[in-house]
C-alpha angles and dihedrals in degrees: 000000000000109000097175107140111251122186128184123203113196120194120183109227113244086334101185092045092046092054090048088053089055088057093045115019090188087076093068114117093010129113100264122178120190120200108072144305116326093243094052129100111246136075140278111269095189139350130202118240088253089057092046089062086069091054097261115145140165118284090026115131110262091232091055090050089052091057092050096042109020093164095051123121108251118202133183091217133220110260095181090055091049089053090050093053091043087058090052090051089051092051091055092047091054089061089063102043139009088219109069127153123186105215090187140339091289108028137058145176123225125193102218096174110140096008096109093094091061103029104025128238119340098263093050092050092046093052091049090051091047091051092048091057091051096042099044103031102020088231130129124229141175123225129201121195126199147130093265139034094251093050092050092048094050090046094053090052090052090048094058131158107041098324144122125227128183118197105200114230109262094027098080098104092049094043096049100035097105098041117116113249091245088071089069113098110249098027112115135175096285096050091042091054092049091049090050090052087057092050093253112135107143140041088254090058090052091049092050098050120093098186101065094109090051091052100038107016117221090347089063091058089047092053091050090050093050090050086059091050096258128138096241127172138002120348093005089067093061125099118250115256145107108318134190126218117259094209142011125210143165127194135187128203111202119233086228126018110258141193093183104130093206091054091047093047095048091047091054089049093052093046090049091049091053093048095046090048090056091048092055091043088056093042090239136135122205130221100183122060123187134190122207116201125180121184127212090264088057092250103148130197131183124199126185136195128192119216124220088228128027119247145180094194118128088212096053095043095045095049090055095042090051090052091051090049097049092044092055110026115101101230110245094015115132115243125214101182140014127191138181119205130180131188142149093085128203125185110235127208120244093307135061121234114253121165109179139080112291091019095143093052090047091051091051091048092052092048090052091048091051091052091051090050090050089054104035105020138264095295095055095096138007136186110258099258092050097053095098096044111109098205129139127190109267112240093217092066122103095231132205116247096062113145109249092028097072138069113258 
């Protein structure tokens, strides 16, 4: 029996745009940018390949995208629909391997080790998976195959768009030698610039250097290992399987900086509502609550508070977040961004912890609100203080509720 480790990395091609094209086929072939209106603050969540020809890419400020592609079609996006299709992707993946991990709403790892007897050799299985996505969901994807997570991820990127690439075990160094260092997962602009200063521009340069640990510490050794095709460091060392999120957060960037206390209060209430909803959806309770506050001059502070008992109650979270806000906001100072972040998860039993008068009625009200949102969408009902907050869920977020990233 062949026990060679085989990992697939599947990446849905321009996923948000592709789902929007299913809703409106007239968008196909046009420069479509998902993330918000072109005059809004915020960033591009996804860009069609037609938009990318103008230089637009994900994480780019929307206003920058508007200058590069003024005639593009700018869409807010439909996060609930993306979650729905992500769930459908997950269902198909589970037919190919019992070990599936959704890395985000539009990408996943599969451990295909030992599946050859049932599904055939890796390339055959990958093409069948690729065809299933197109046939059943009418969506394109790219699949990378390798002996490690990092190899599969790099390969899927090289296979884009809509391709399959298998890096044979033992050929990683040769295959990746000429790739620029930025192609390595985990290397951003700052690290890339530092590597360039050291004369390191390709994977081959990384592989040849013996002083990376001296220059970068443990991360230097990890980069050298990845250049050899090894899962080295942090998350890449973990086994593939169902995983749960370690935190949940929502942020809002105001269209115009504001010091209006009513606007700030209602925004905090809406962000809290969104976070608490995700907690209950995941069947989690959080112990650590954190406020993010960014002023108009981009000065940003974060303040956290740990609870004696975990909770998923809007009421409990909001009361603490409001306290953090009023303790730290410079009265009259204009705010650019607010964020609510929770972590330190516990898994509750069949009930949610509430420790105030009227707790049982509040729990019943939240359960009813969640059911209405399930049926009619996130904007169907709000807690009173969040009614006036005009906030939508940003499509560039990696949301909770992704199949394969939650406890069943």
